[in-house]
N, C-alpha and C positions, 0 to 999 in steps of 0.2 A: 447636801446633803441635805449638810444643817445652816445653812446660812440662807434666810427665806430675801432677804434683795439684793441674793447672788442669781435666781430661781429664773429673773432675764435672759442672764448671762449663757445659763447654764442650756437653755434650750434655745436659744440662736444656737448654740458653736452645732448642739444634737441635728439643728434641721440643716445647718449648713452641709455635713458631717456628712448628712442623708442626699442630699442633692449630687452631691460630689461622687459617691460612692456607684455613680452611673456612669463616673468617666476614668478609665484608667491612667488617664493622661493631665499630668500638672494643667489646667486652665491658669494664663495669665492673660492681663488686658495689654489692648493695641496700646503700645504708644507712638507717637506723633509730637516726637519734643527735639525744640532749636537749642542747643546750647553754643554756646561760639560763635555768636554768629557776626558775619558781618560789620562791619558801619552802616552801612546802604540796607542790607536784611533790618535790620532794629530800626531804621529812620521805619525802612517801608511797612511793615510788621503793625508798628504806633499805629503810621498813618490809619491803615488798613484799616487798622480798628476804633480809629475816632468817628467813623462815615458816619450819617445822621441814619442813617438805616437803622440800628445797629445802640444808638445811645440808649435804650431802654435791657437789656442783656446783660445779664450777671455778668465778671468775672471776677474769675478770681483770683489773690493776690498773696504774694510769701514775702520778707524778706528774709536773709538769714544776716550774723553777723559773724565778724571770724572773732575763733578764742584764739588767745596765747603766744600770737605770732604781730610784730610792728606794734605791738604799744597801739590795736587800733580795735579793743573789745567796746564794741555798740557802735562803729559805723555800720554805714550799712555796705555791705557786700556784695551784694547778686539783688535783681528784684525777680521775681518768677510770676508771671501771668500764666493763665489758663484759660480757655475758651468751651471746653466740655471735661468731659470727666479721660478724655482721650490725650489734648493737645494742649500745650503748653508752652512756652518757650523761658528763656534763663537769659536775662540779658546781664552778664558783670559789671564788676564797677571795677574789683578789684582782684591783681593775676599775681603768680608765685614769681613770672618771670620782670614783671618794671615794679617799683614801688609805688612810682608813680600814681602804677590804674591801670586798666586795661584798656584805657582810651585812652587819649589826648586831650587835652587840657578841653578844645574846643567843641572837640566829640561830643565829647562829656555834659559840657552845657548840652549842646540842643538834642541828645539822648536826655539828656534829666526833664528838657522843659518840655519834647515830647512824650516825655511820661504825668507828666504833670496834668499834660493835655486830656490824655485818656483817663486817669483817676481824679480828674474833673467831673469830666463827663457820663463814662459808665459806672452804674453800679457796683461796688467794691463788694466780694464776701470773702471775711479772713476770721480766721480762729483766733482768738484769743487776740479783735483786733488790736487792743487798746497798744498792743505794746507795739506793735507794730505800724500805726499811726502816728504811736508816738516819736518814734525811734523818723520818718519823714517828716511831720511836723519841724522836729528837730534839726534837720542836716538838710534839707529842700524847703523846706519852709511854705508846703503849703497843705491842707486840706482835705485827702481824697473824700472820694463820693462813695462813704463807707456804708450800707443797710443792710447787712447781712454775717451775723457774725452765727459758726457751726458750733462755738463754742457754750454762747449763751442758749442758742437752740437745744444743745445736748441739757443745757440744764435744764430749762423748764419742761420740757419730754421727761424726764427723770431728774429730776431734782435732788434727790437723794442717794441714789442707785452706788453705793461703795464710796462714797467719799468723794474730795478731793486734790485726797491724796497729805503726808504729810506733813507735820509743820517743827522742827527745832524750837523745846523752849526754851534756849539760852541765844539762839542765834535769828530763833522769828519766819527761818526762812522755809520756803515751801517746795518738799517738790514732786511733780506730776507723776511718778512713776505710781501703779496703782489707780492713781484717778478712773475717771471714767467721764471725764470729759477732756481728756487729752486729745490729742489728732489723733494718735497710735491707735487708740481705744475705741475708736469710735470709727472707725477705717475695718477692723475689724470686728465691726458689728452688721455695718450700714455697707459695704464696698462689695461687691459682687466678687470680682477676683484677686482676691484679699492674700496680698505678701508682704510678710512683715520688711518695712524699709527703712526707719527708724534709727536703725546701729550704723546704713549705711555713711550718713555724714559725717560720721566721727571721726571717720580716718581723713581728713581735711582738718582736722581739729586739732592737727599735732604738729609742732614745730618744724620739721621734715615737709611735712601736705604734699601729702606724698599721691592724691588720683584727683584730681582737681574737676575733670572733669566728671567722675561718679560722684562726684558733689553737687555741680551744677544738674545732674543728672536728678539725683537728690534731689535738691528742690525745684524739679517738676513734675514729681514728687509730690510730695505734700500741697501744689495746690494742686492737682487732677485728684486726687485723692480724697480732698477738701472740696474740689464741686462737683465728684457725687456723694458727696456726706450729706451737701448743701440739695440735692437734689427730693436725695430720702426724703428729709428731713422736715423738709417743706410740705411733702406732700404731707406726711405723717403730722403736723400740728394744722394743717387742714381740718384733715380725716377726726382728728382726736378730737376741735374745737379749743385750739391748746396757741391759735397761732394770733388772737389779740395776746392774750398775756405776752408773748413773742413779743410783739411788735411795742408793750408798753413797757417790758425788760432791755428794749433795742433803743430805745426814750434815755436812758438813765445814761447811753455812753457817754453821751456829749458830757453833760457835767462832773461825771468819772472822769475821765480826763483830762476838761481843764482845771482839774483838785491835784489831777498827775502832773500836768506842767510846770502848775503854781509852785504846788509845796510845800511844805508849810515848813514854820520855825523848829528846830526839834536839838534839845541838851544833849550833848551827844557826851558830857562829863558824865551829864545822871546818868544816861543810858550805860552806860559801859561800867556805872559804878551797881546800878543792878545786875549788868549781867554778871562781872566779878562776886557780887555777893550771890549769884543762883550755883553760879561752881562751884563758892564753897561753900554754901548745904548739900549742893548734891555729894561733891566729896565727904561731909561731913558722917550724909548721910550712909552709904557706903562702905567710909570706916566700922561704925558701928555695925553696920550687918553684916561686914566680914569679921570683929570678933564677938560676934553670937551665935554665926553658923562657920565659922574653923574657915 
């Protein structure tokens, strides 16, 4: 009622409530997910998706990286693909049962080669694709055919809606909580049968890793929700004459990715001095406020 930039969000929620009130049950989308595929299932699925008649059909892609176990932060734990808003596969690369990996070394080589064939043939949709593509280049050594990005689409349609998240002035780190460009927010706006799912993946990221199957299903949720967001935003950008601006913005992804991979010189000692200086300033101001206010 007081924040005009939130008007679109409020109206969208009210429209959804108006639609949902017509149904007494909770309606959920149909999920056709493949998790824990066998070696033959994974290879057959990847080869089938590489057929020539499909090479212009978009494909959703999403990687997951582990946190807090085996010192493997930043590695690719699994690769998810979606062919529609209902159909997806999660191909694991790491698992709890074997620290060496989900597959034998020979099998993993063949699977990654098949993934490379697929990702260099079919157009790929990502959400914040610079993250996924950076890891794919770093660990697998190839550049996917990355043609679309739902985060960029959302930014072009609503460039200033609710900001991009909060930035810590000391660490410089950004959190996506509250961001209108996050995958969770976009899904809540654009997915027909939206159910919150983003917290589901956190259970796997504990040291004991209690629910691996749930995490692979979560990866499929990421890709199918992203695929539905893509379909809605693609039509919206065309309808609102914003598609040209979107393609221009996507054209800048290559140079940005190149800079990310190359990096730039950074004086870590000087950076730490600035951080310490800011912390001291904050402490002095807090002490002054406490002294004045009691």
